[in-house]
C-alpha positions as CSV (number, residue, x, y, z in Angstrom):
1,X,100.5,97.5,108.9
2,X,98.7,98.1,105.6
3,X,98.4,95.0,103.5
4,X,99.1,95.7,99.8
5,X,98.6,93.5,96.8
6,X,101.4,92.9,94.3
7,X,99.5,95.1,91.9
8,X,99.2,98.0,94.4
9,X,102.9,97.7,95.3
10,X,104.1,97.7,91.6
11,X,101.8,100.6,90.7
12,X,103.1,102.7,93.6
13,X,106.7,101.8,92.8
14,X,106.1,102.8,89.1
15,X,104.6,106.2,90.2
16,X,107.5,106.8,92.5
17,X,110.1,105.8,89.9
18,X,108.5,108.0,87.2
19,X,108.2,110.9,89.7
20,X,104.5,111.1,88.8
21,X,102.6,114.1,90.1
22,X,100.0,111.6,91.4
23,X,102.0,110.0,94.3
24,X,100.7,107.2,96.5
25,X,98.9,107.9,99.7
26,X,100.9,108.4,103.0
27,X,99.8,104.9,104.1
28,X,101.2,103.3,101.0
29,X,104.4,105.4,101.3
30,X,104.8,104.2,104.9
31,X,104.2,100.6,104.0
32,X,106.8,100.8,101.2
33,X,109.3,102.5,103.6
34,X,108.7,99.7,106.2
35,X,109.3,97.0,103.6
36,X,112.4,98.9,102.5
37,X,111.2,99.1,98.9
38,X,111.7,102.9,98.8
39,X,113.9,105.5,100.5
40,X,113.8,109.3,100.9
41,X,116.2,111.2,98.7
42,X,116.0,114.9,99.6
43,X,112.3,115.8,99.4
44,X,111.2,112.9,97.2
45,X,111.3,109.1,97.3
46,X,113.1,106.6,95.0
47,X,113.0,102.8,94.8
48,X,115.7,101.0,96.7
49,X,117.7,98.2,95.1
50,X,115.1,95.9,96.7
51,X,112.2,98.0,95.3
52,X,113.7,97.9,91.7
53,X,114.2,94.1,92.0
54,X,110.6,93.7,93.2
55,X,109.3,95.8,90.3
56,X,111.4,93.8,87.7
57,X,110.3,90.5,89.2
58,X,106.6,91.5,89.1
59,X,106.8,92.2,85.4
60,X,108.9,89.3,84.2
61,X,107.3,87.1,81.7
62,X,106.7,83.7,83.2
63,X,106.8,80.6,81.1
64,X,103.3,79.1,80.6
65,X,104.3,75.4,80.8
């Protein structure tokens, strides 16, 4: 399976959520589907509940203590 970094996953989720014309590659789509971070809705993809939570968690501000 394709190994994706946190940055690659969040960038792909953002493009999918925004319905950007520049969609991730098929390999990235397949990896996100396998991790249940996205699901097919009609002819396009949308983040699942887990995908949205992953995206929010990746961008939360962490305390610097």
